[in-house]
C-alpha positions in Angstrom: -277.5 -144.5 115.5 -273.9 -145.4 114.7 -272.1 -146.5 117.9 -268.4 -145.6 118.0 -266.4 -147.2 120.7 -264.3 -144.3 122.1 -260.8 -145.6 122.4 -262.5 -149.0 122.7 -264.8 -149.8 125.5 -262.8 -147.5 127.6 -265.3 -147.2 130.4 -264.5 -150.8 131.3 -260.9 -151.4 130.2 -257.8 -149.2 129.6 -258.2 -146.9 126.6 -256.5 -147.9 123.3 -255.6 -151.4 124.4 -256.5 -154.8 123.0 -258.5 -155.4 126.1 -260.6 -152.4 125.4 -261.1 -153.0 121.6 -261.8 -156.7 122.2 -264.6 -155.8 124.6 -266.0 -153.2 122.3 -266.0 -155.6 119.4 -267.7 -158.3 121.5 -270.4 -155.7 122.5 -271.1 -155.1 118.9 -269.9 -151.5 118.5 -270.1 -150.3 114.9 -266.7 -148.7 115.0 -263.5 -149.1 117.0 -261.6 -145.8 117.4 -257.8 -145.3 117.2 -255.8 -142.1 117.9 -252.6 -142.0 116.0 -249.1 -140.9 117.2 -245.9 -141.5 115.3 -242.7 -142.9 116.8 -239.2 -141.6 116.4 -238.5 -144.4 113.9 -241.6 -143.6 111.9 -244.1 -146.2 113.1 -247.8 -145.3 113.7 -248.9 -146.3 117.2 -252.3 -145.9 118.9 -252.2 -143.6 121.9 -254.4 -140.6 122.7 -251.8 -138.4 124.4 -248.7 -137.1 122.6 -246.9 -137.7 125.9 -246.5 -140.9 128.0 -246.9 -139.9 131.6 -250.7 -140.3 132.0 -251.1 -143.9 130.9 -247.7 -145.5 130.3 -245.7 -147.3 133.1 -242.6 -149.4 133.3 -241.9 -151.4 136.5 -244.5 -149.2 138.2 -242.9 -146.0 137.2 -244.3 -143.6 134.7 -242.7 -143.6 131.3 -241.9 -140.1 130.3 -241.6 -137.8 127.3 -243.2 -137.4 123.9 -244.2 -140.4 121.9 -242.4 -139.0 118.9 -239.1 -138.9 120.8 -239.1 -142.6 121.4 -238.5 -145.6 119.1 -241.1 -148.3 118.9 -238.8 -150.7 120.8 -238.6 -148.2 123.7 -242.4 -147.7 123.7 -243.0 -151.5 123.8 -241.1 -151.5 127.1 -244.0 -149.5 128.6 -247.4 -151.0 129.5 -250.6 -148.9 129.3 -253.0 -150.8 131.6 -252.0 -150.7 135.2 -252.9 -147.0 135.6 -256.5 -148.2 135.4 -256.3 -151.5 137.3 -253.5 -154.1 138.1 -255.1 -156.8 136.1 -254.4 -154.8 132.9 -250.7 -154.6 133.5 -250.0 -156.8 130.4 -251.4 -154.3 128.0 -248.9 -152.7 125.6 -248.9 -149.8 123.2 -250.3 -151.2 119.9 -249.2 -150.2 116.5 -251.9 -149.4 114.0 -250.7 -152.4 111.9 -251.2 -154.7 114.8 -254.8 -153.3 115.3 -255.7 -153.8 111.7 -254.4 -157.3 111.7 -256.2 -158.3 114.9 -259.6 -157.1 113.7 -259.9 -158.1 110.0 -263.7 -157.7 110.1 -264.0 -154.5 112.2 -264.7 -151.0 111.1 -262.2 -148.4 112.2 -262.5 -144.7 113.1 -259.0 -143.3 113.0 -257.8 -139.9 114.1 -254.6 -138.1 113.0 -253.5 -136.4 116.2 -251.4 -133.2 115.7 -250.2 -134.4 112.3 -248.3 -131.1 111.9 -245.8 -132.4 114.4 -245.4 -135.8 112.7 -244.7 -135.2 109.0 -245.6 -138.2 106.9 -248.4 -139.4 109.2 -251.0 -139.3 106.4 -248.9 -141.1 103.9 -248.1 -143.9 106.4 -251.8 -144.2 107.3 -252.8 -144.5 103.6 -250.1 -147.1 103.0 -251.4 -149.2 105.9 -255.0 -149.0 104.6 -253.8 -150.1 101.2 -251.7 -152.9 102.7 -254.6 -154.3 104.6 -257.0 -154.1 101.7 -259.1 -151.3 103.4 -258.8 -148.5 100.9 -261.6 -149.7 98.6 -264.0 -150.7 101.5 -263.3 -147.4 103.2 -264.4 -145.5 100.1 -267.3 -147.8 99.1 -268.7 -148.9 102.5 -267.2 -146.4 105.1 -265.4 -149.3 106.8 -262.8 -146.7 107.8 -263.6 -143.1 108.7 -260.6 -140.7 109.2 -261.1 -137.8 111.5 -258.9 -134.9 112.6 -259.0 -131.4 114.1 -256.5 -130.5 111.4 -258.2 -129.4 108.3 -254.8 -129.4 106.5 -254.4 -133.1 107.3 -257.8 -134.0 106.0 -257.4 -132.0 102.9 -254.0 -133.7 102.3 -255.7 -137.1 102.6 -258.5 -135.9 100.3 -256.1 -134.8 97.7 -254.3 -138.1 97.8 -257.6 -140.2 97.6 -260.9 -138.3 97.2 -262.9 -141.5 97.8 -261.9 -141.7 101.4 -264.6 -140.6 103.9 -263.3 -137.9 106.3 -264.7 -136.3 109.4 -263.8 -132.8 110.5 -263.5 -132.5 114.3 -264.8 -129.1 115.3 -265.0 -126.6 118.1 -267.9 -124.2 118.2 -265.3 -121.4 118.3 -264.9 -121.8 114.6 -268.3 -120.1 114.2 -266.5 -116.8 114.8 -264.9 -117.2 111.3 -268.2 -117.5 109.6 -271.8 -118.7 110.0 -272.5 -122.3 110.9 -274.0 -122.8 107.4 -271.1 -121.4 105.5 -268.5 -123.3 107.6 -270.3 -126.6 107.2 -270.5 -125.9 103.5 -266.8 -125.4 103.4 -266.2 -128.7 105.3 -268.5 -130.5 102.8 -265.9 -129.8 100.1 -263.7 -132.5 101.5 -265.5 -134.4 104.3 -268.6 -136.5 104.8 -269.2 -135.4 108.4 -268.3 -133.4 111.5 -267.4 -134.3 115.0 -268.4 -131.8 117.7 -268.2 -132.1 121.4 -271.6 -133.2 122.6 -272.2 -130.1 124.6 -271.8 -127.9 121.5 -274.6 -129.7 119.6 -277.9 -127.9 119.2 -280.6 -127.9 116.6 -278.9 -125.2 114.5 -275.7 -127.2 114.2 -277.5 -130.4 113.3 -279.6 -128.6 110.7 -276.6 -126.9 109.2 -274.7 -130.2 109.0 -277.6 -132.1 107.3 -278.3 -129.2 104.9 -274.7 -129.7 103.6 -275.1 -133.5 103.5 -272.7 -134.0 106.5 -273.2 -136.7 109.1 -272.8 -135.5 112.7 -271.0 -137.7 115.3 -270.7 -136.0 118.7 -268.0 -137.1 121.2 -268.0 -138.4 124.0 -271.5 -139.4 125.3 -272.1 -141.6 128.3 -274.9 -139.8 130.1 -278.4 -141.2 129.3 -280.0 -137.8 129.3 -277.5 -136.5 126.7 -278.0 -139.6 124.6 -281.7 -138.9 124.5 -281.2 -135.2 123.8 -278.8 -135.9 120.9 -281.0 -138.7 119.5 -284.0 -136.3 119.6 -281.9 -133.7 117.7 -281.2 -136.2 115.0 -277.4 -136.8 115.2 -276.2 -139.7 113.1 -273.9 -141.4 115.6 -272.1 -140.9 118.9 -268.8 -141.7 120.5 -269.1 -143.4 123.9 -266.9 -145.1 126.5 -269.8 -147.4 127.3 -270.8 -149.0 123.9 -273.2 -151.6 125.5 -275.3 -148.9 127.0 -275.6 -146.9 123.8 -276.3 -150.0 121.8 -279.1 -150.9 124.2 -281.0 -147.7 123.2 -281.2 -148.7 119.6 -284.6 -150.2 118.5 -284.5 -153.8 117.6 -285.7 -153.0 114.1 -282.8 -150.6 113.4 -280.1 -151.8 110.9 -276.9 -152.9 112.6 -273.4 -153.7 111.7 -272.5 -153.3 108.0 -276.1 -152.8 107.1 -276.1 -149.7 109.3 -273.0 -148.4 107.6 -274.5 -149.0 104.2 -277.6 -147.1 105.2 -275.3 -144.1 106.2 -273.4 -144.3 102.9 -276.7 -144.5 100.9 -278.1 -141.5 102.8 -275.0 -139.5 102.0 -274.9 -140.3 98.3 -278.6 -139.7 98.0 -278.1 -136.2 99.6 -275.2 -135.4 97.4 -276.7 -136.9 94.3 -276.1 -140.4 92.8 -273.2 -139.1 90.7 -271.2 -138.2 93.9 -268.9 -141.1 93.9 -266.2 -138.7 95.0 -266.7 -135.7 97.2 
């Protein structure tokens, strides 16, 4: 079971802050997740919402507006921790560059959020991966997984570098445009996995994903009963706000860390055939 720290250990510390990622890394999560937004001056920052009101504050007052309408300097004036608890009031909006620098040994699960509204997001992401020496490890070892609800965004990344492992986020409503098997077959043309909401996962979806050599990583799973249900169904990983609890369910004999990632890559390549160095 691959354990993906959803916005960090966000059940314990404010989402998408160094406090949250530090804790998730200390717990031993396999991946740290980042949601990307782009600033007015073209910098990739890590924030889930496209607007600031829910989590950003300045002098106790909510920061307002869309991320993309503010410069990085303006965003850095906002803190993103006090909404959860006063002791986190020092937490600032992080750039993706800052995250990659802070965790040189981590594995990253990065989402392009509404990339249609931020032209150039994919190119800036690929440039940062190259700058930090992660392009090769992403392709070879899945040290970076890139996910999105936008098929166009993922296909754009795939066209730029077919070696990069991509995850298509899905809603079950996409079944109306075709059968589960045919839709997962289409996704397998450019991606290595799918990311459904945990409530949408059933045996048919798992079977269709695995039949097309796709990993399945549901989001976001904190309830022990759901963890057991999904484990029994055979999902390959889960997003969780409570990484320590999900990690505690893994057998002591199960591969961990980079060994676990290598096992996932080997399983994928075995399914696709040894010649499948590119999707």
